[in-house]
Steps between C-alpha positions, in 0.01 A plus 500: 500500500158594640446864568474615857163623619481875564540585862237723651696556819686821583787320670796731546297808411330558833128554561286689252411860573143402587618224733741741666225757555279233655782394729560861607127554560494193724800631693337841538178345626693298755640814664322569828512861611507609864235744614755767595862575404744783555560601137311430180691572180263544206688393189755221466729651239851641544428768760237290675731206556778730622256666741367168628846354558632802688183530708515133597869519583420799722272270701160561342247236405448565130254402227548587133176531302568439130240496224696257280533135592865543592716784623768667292360433154568858392869451582530226237443747214757756612821563310392283209463206737845562652391744776711816498455532875702818568770730368851562627430876502164557668510879470181661630505733198401206280159492671190716505494697828873451565491677837232263626683195365823613665322544834336156476802305379780676686873496433524119500239440232709258293666335800161434658359343183805281445507401867135401480566266209818364655286401799270324253797298369506670158822581316501812280701596191551838330461569129531805273353819640526374857205265454490233772359154433490168683802299388261243356353773275163344587220707656362179647807484727405834655140400549591163649744635760247764607216252540728258684616770741142612560405145591805462727383805691150348530328752274159368394460530122126536445487474121187498287339774708433869458384771736136591442475744788677631808359647820649646816473313830626553854786263414587665168326378187275223372557398139229320307661249263335342198647199317617524140451127449192282516387309804616737773313723741542863599727555799561780750851572617588742779828690508669760715677647192446481126769538232369585153730342241256447215727620219432754228167608361176574679511397867144449621632441851688831509198678357268331750719627783477853355872530433585783259590354161684625193345375176672186373662488156729251324871584473818323392343425164540595132410842361280568198662767284482680168783631287644194322371211291500270802358188325798507264735509801326228703752287691802725441709586806736787562665679790373852556514804724142620547361826636134543590380858448174666604427865424869556420604364841702181545300247700734200494815367334583134443768305315516137394347258255188585304284257304285622212150356489210559254336743744814685612779405737568235764802389699646621830526864387133504408399328824681753716368795300144366531506587871479869405382515137163650407323528165629807320852481642791516256777245503844594369717201409871485427543172310879536513563591865847344503625687193580872490313687224821620332656154501174353367510739204861405422425130516196547277716671236726194497247217509145632499266398780573127498754523782279715717132416461277198453408479130124520563541798733724677247247431225218653703700808585606524136137545393510838668865586440663384180879505545692275738626807685143623546387156620768494769419856606134399529598192702650730761171689538194285428180651637192294586157591635373289790136405448459279807583175675505186285441136590371583848437135585875442496576788737746382764380734773195709591562852625258660744343349809498610862615861519838519674381806694260268685781273627758524776832458320663330800238225536274520190209528741187692400453749788149573379405135546694371803609139465520506119827493304574500126800378303623409154327598179175596673686814612549784249869416453648366177859475384706460186572172324781294642378351828388822669134408532558160655759650736230744617258210544740304722616793713159665542355161593769456762430844646122454508518145636733592786292804594174304486642234733609766750159663494325166551724429799393828663124446445 
């Protein structure tokens, strides 16, 4: 039987990445912008899309300016690709500046977020720790319903463009846009109100408008530590109770799963602690948080450490303390020295941004620069793991978008 020739087609696999980028560039180039709109949202991520949708549904003519060739790309990487979009317990205390967050988000924080997604046609399911996901467990579902709703409300998605400059006019602002793809020209877009939703990190737009900024830094990431032979423990997981101490004062306490890495620790406990940890802090770990110390000693006398501790962890602790009883006692009080943040490129969130003292908590307007609003990660608000940061993005976007539309209507 003659062999079949090799197929060079990609049938069933969809277009190549390069072909897809070319298609998106063509779509971006085809977008024709009006000379003047009510609201320009700079940034087409989570908070930007929420702001654009709510502004448009409040009656504003809205354009989203997004540097990437499509909106919502950052959403696709959230929650390990599953998009942990909120938490069932959105306590303000789980955020930096809890008083500000409480004032912005109000008493119906969770209800407002869930109602927003219900209006998008998205079903939500709850998992351990109150984490809320789309029932599909696919981040693409969240992105797709947001983009679809934005288009239904006639939001113009001006992708492949970034703001090179902004100036005041009698009508509000003129934004100079430069393309991020070849073959396009600079454009000028007028707006009565501007919503800054550019995400974490340095915001050149916020800086150009002279908004007060808090230095950005990566958080929700692993911690580099000293105190154990971490390469020998690489990949081992355990549940812990952790206490972060600075100058003999407790800074933060967390409990949950910890993952040992060659540089130190990772996992949810590490991520949450990274929001407050500084080099030189001490970290006290209880590796047996679910077992009383007295009971642990009794069990050790009967069966050693095998029924209590991971073998590799027990072996490492045994290098410092010889007997099984000493190993278990050490496991209840392991002390590490924090030397810094590790693997910054994988940080889930960036702390810092527009200083909350420069914003009106009821509208997220910048009183010092009338007509400008800020929302999402560009604001100096960050929360714990578990859906808190995306919940802030949605709700703050809704607040800023609604307020921007009302201002534009008055101008």
